[in-house]
C-alpha positions as CSV (number, residue, x, y, z in Angstrom):
1,X,92.7,245.9,119.3
2,X,92.9,242.1,119.0
3,X,96.5,242.1,120.2
4,X,95.6,244.1,123.3
5,X,92.7,241.9,124.4
6,X,94.0,238.4,123.6
7,X,97.0,236.2,124.6
8,X,97.5,237.5,128.1
9,X,100.3,235.5,129.8
10,X,102.2,235.8,133.1
11,X,104.8,238.3,131.9
12,X,102.2,240.7,130.4
13,X,100.2,240.7,133.7
14,X,103.4,241.1,135.7
15,X,104.5,244.1,133.6
16,X,101.1,245.8,134.0
17,X,100.9,245.2,137.8
18,X,104.5,246.4,138.2
19,X,103.9,249.4,136.0
20,X,100.8,250.3,138.1
21,X,102.8,250.1,141.3
22,X,105.5,252.3,139.8
23,X,103.0,254.8,138.6
24,X,101.3,255.0,142.0
25,X,104.7,255.4,143.7
26,X,105.7,258.1,141.2
27,X,102.5,260.0,141.9
28,X,103.0,260.0,145.6
29,X,106.7,260.9,145.3
30,X,106.0,263.5,142.5
31,X,108.8,262.0,140.5
32,X,108.5,262.4,136.7
33,X,111.5,260.2,135.9
34,X,109.9,257.2,137.6
35,X,106.6,258.0,135.9
36,X,108.2,257.8,132.5
37,X,109.6,254.4,133.4
38,X,106.1,253.3,134.6
39,X,104.5,254.5,131.4
40,X,107.1,252.7,129.3
41,X,106.6,249.5,131.3
42,X,102.8,249.8,131.1
43,X,102.9,250.2,127.3
44,X,105.1,247.1,127.1
45,X,102.5,245.2,129.0
46,X,99.4,246.4,127.3
47,X,100.7,246.2,123.7
48,X,102.8,243.1,124.3
49,X,106.0,244.6,123.0
50,X,109.5,244.0,124.2
51,X,112.4,241.7,123.5
52,X,110.6,238.4,124.0
53,X,107.0,239.5,124.1
54,X,106.1,238.9,120.5
55,X,108.6,236.1,119.8
56,X,111.2,238.6,118.5
57,X,114.1,236.7,120.2
58,X,113.8,233.8,117.9
59,X,117.1,232.5,116.5
60,X,117.1,229.9,113.7
61,X,118.7,226.6,114.5
62,X,122.0,225.8,112.7
63,X,121.9,222.8,110.4
64,X,124.3,220.0,111.1
65,X,126.7,219.5,108.2
66,X,127.3,215.8,107.7
67,X,130.2,216.5,105.4
68,X,133.8,215.5,106.0
69,X,135.2,216.5,109.4
70,X,138.7,217.9,109.7
71,X,141.0,216.0,112.0
72,X,142.4,218.2,114.8
73,X,146.2,218.2,115.2
74,X,147.5,218.7,118.7
75,X,151.1,219.6,119.6
76,X,152.7,218.9,123.0
77,X,153.8,222.1,124.7
78,X,156.7,221.6,127.1
């Protein structure tokens, strides 16, 4: 419950608003496929899930190796 009520940011609000608009449109158009997409987007916004919602896109930084560097050898192509 704490995750639902706290840490609302722009993307969460945008997902919920867009999902509400999609659900209203699917209601008027009587389109179930669009309603499924709207429910999916609404759940992503309410529960803060998705690729970058919970920081799941984090990639660790590579450490710089200060060891010996290989010298590159170049050949002239004619």
